[in-house]
C-alpha positions in Angstrom: -38.8 -48.8 223.9 -39.4 -45.9 226.1 -42.3 -43.5 226.1 -40.4 -40.7 224.4 -39.4 -42.9 221.5 -43.0 -44.0 221.0 -44.3 -40.4 221.1 -41.5 -39.3 218.7 -42.5 -42.0 216.2 -46.2 -41.1 216.5 -45.4 -37.4 215.9 -43.1 -38.4 213.0 -45.8 -40.5 211.4 -48.4 -37.7 211.7 -45.9 -35.3 210.2 -45.0 -37.4 207.2 -48.1 -39.3 206.4 -50.9 -36.9 207.5 -49.4 -33.4 207.2 -47.0 -34.0 204.3 -48.9 -36.5 202.1 -52.6 -35.7 202.9 -52.7 -32.0 203.9 -49.8 -30.6 201.9 -49.7 -33.1 199.1 -46.0 -33.4 199.1 -43.6 -36.3 199.5 -42.1 -36.4 203.0 -38.4 -35.3 203.3 -36.5 -38.6 203.7 -33.9 -36.8 205.9 -36.5 -36.3 208.6 -36.5 -39.2 211.0 -38.4 -39.4 214.3 -35.2 -38.1 216.0 -33.8 -35.6 213.5 -36.3 -33.1 212.2 -36.6 -29.4 211.9 -40.3 -28.5 212.0 -41.5 -25.0 212.8 -43.2 -24.4 216.1 -46.4 -23.7 214.2 -46.3 -27.1 212.6 -45.4 -28.9 215.9 -48.4 -27.1 217.4 -50.7 -28.2 214.6 -49.5 -31.8 214.7 -49.7 -32.0 218.5 -53.3 -30.5 218.3 -54.2 -33.2 215.8 -52.8 -36.0 217.9 -54.6 -34.8 221.1 -57.9 -34.2 219.2 -57.7 -37.6 217.5 -56.9 -39.3 220.8 -59.8 -37.5 222.5 -62.3 -38.5 219.8 -61.1 -42.1 219.7 -61.5 -42.4 223.4 -64.7 -40.3 223.9 -67.0 -42.1 221.4 -66.3 -45.8 222.4 -66.3 -45.1 226.1 -69.4 -42.9 226.1 -71.3 -45.3 223.8 -70.4 -48.3 226.0 -71.4 -46.4 229.1 -74.7 -45.3 227.5 -75.5 -48.8 226.3 -74.7 -50.2 229.8 -76.6 -47.6 231.9 -79.4 -46.4 229.6 -80.2 -49.5 227.5 -79.0 -52.8 229.1 -79.4 -52.0 232.8 -81.9 -49.1 232.6 -84.4 -50.6 235.0 -81.6 -51.1 237.6 -80.2 -47.6 237.3 -83.4 -45.7 236.5 -86.3 -47.6 238.2 -88.5 -44.5 238.0 -87.5 -43.9 234.4 -85.7 -40.9 232.9 -86.5 -38.3 230.3 -84.1 -37.3 227.6 -85.2 -34.3 225.6 -85.4 -34.8 221.8 -82.1 -34.0 220.2 -80.3 -33.9 223.6 -77.8 -36.6 222.9 -76.7 -34.9 219.7 -76.5 -31.6 221.5 -74.3 -33.2 224.2 -72.1 -34.8 221.6 -71.8 -31.5 219.8 -70.9 -29.5 222.9 -68.5 -32.2 224.1 -66.8 -32.4 220.8 -66.2 -28.6 220.7 -64.9 -28.8 224.2 -62.5 -31.6 223.3 -60.9 -29.3 220.7 -60.7 -26.4 223.1 -59.1 -28.6 225.8 -56.7 -30.0 223.3 -55.6 -26.6 222.3 -55.1 -25.6 225.9 -53.0 -28.8 226.5 -50.7 -28.2 223.5 -48.4 -25.7 225.2 -47.8 -28.1 228.1 -47.1 -31.0 225.7 -44.6 -28.8 223.7 -42.9 -27.7 227.0 -42.5 -31.4 227.8 -41.2 -32.2 224.3 -38.6 -29.4 224.6 -37.5 -30.6 228.1 -38.8 -27.7 230.1 -40.8 -29.8 232.6 -39.9 -32.2 235.3 -41.4 -35.2 233.4 -39.0 -38.1 233.6 -39.0 -41.3 231.6 -36.6 -43.5 233.5 -37.9 -45.1 236.7 -34.4 -45.2 238.1 -34.2 -41.4 238.1 -36.2 -41.3 241.4 -37.0 -43.6 244.3 -39.7 -46.3 244.2 -41.7 -44.3 246.7 -41.8 -41.4 244.3 -42.8 -43.7 241.5 -45.8 -45.1 243.5 -46.7 -41.7 245.0 -46.6 -39.8 241.6 -49.9 -41.1 240.3 -51.7 -40.2 243.6 -50.1 -36.7 243.6 -51.0 -36.3 239.9 -54.6 -37.2 240.5 -54.9 -34.9 243.6 -53.3 -32.0 241.7 -55.4 -32.6 238.6 -58.6 -32.9 240.6 -57.8 -29.7 242.5 -57.2 -27.8 239.2 -60.4 -29.2 237.7 -62.3 -28.1 240.8 -61.0 -24.5 240.7 -61.5 -24.3 236.9 -65.1 -25.4 237.4 -65.6 -22.9 240.2 -64.2 -20.2 237.8 -66.6 -21.4 235.1 -69.5 -20.5 237.5 -68.4 -16.9 237.7 -70.5 -14.3 235.8 -69.2 -13.9 232.2 -67.4 -17.3 232.2 -70.7 -19.0 233.1 -72.7 -17.1 230.6 -70.4 -17.5 227.6 -68.6 -20.8 228.3 -70.4 -23.0 230.8 -74.2 -22.4 230.8 -74.9 -24.8 228.0 -73.4 -27.6 230.2 -76.2 -27.0 232.7 -79.0 -26.8 230.2 -79.3 -30.6 230.2 -81.7 -31.7 232.9 -80.9 -35.4 232.9 -77.5 -36.0 231.5 -76.1 -39.0 229.6 -72.5 -40.1 229.3 -72.2 -38.1 226.1 -72.2 -34.9 228.2 -69.0 -35.9 229.9 -66.9 -33.2 228.3 -69.7 -30.7 227.7 
């Protein structure tokens, strides 16, 4: 199965089992299949937001917890020979800020996902559509492009009003833990 088919099935499952049954309390329309559906843009936006947020949460907590246990518990003497000081309540504050940031980042990502879903991007799913050089070069170019954008967004977040209202809380933590990764 290709990537598009898997994503279509995930979107269909969320639409029928989460949105229809749990949120709306209705039986799913049996005519809607992963490939033939007629959902409004608002509903597609909500479903995509849910999927992105769920994916972020399901990734953030296990990875940050494992990293915290590794660095701050199991190997703390190796990584912090002089010790470290975490303020009382700091980890919960980092989790709270990171969790809010996850939802904001997911909402900012939804338009790009919808453009891809509707075929308005250059995303391709068949390796034979381009050369092998392009296939191997794509991840490198993607990482360079993404890193460059993150750098410039972060620079913008250090500008006056953006810093004050959006980014200052990120710098309030003196010694950070993995839970501040998305803060």
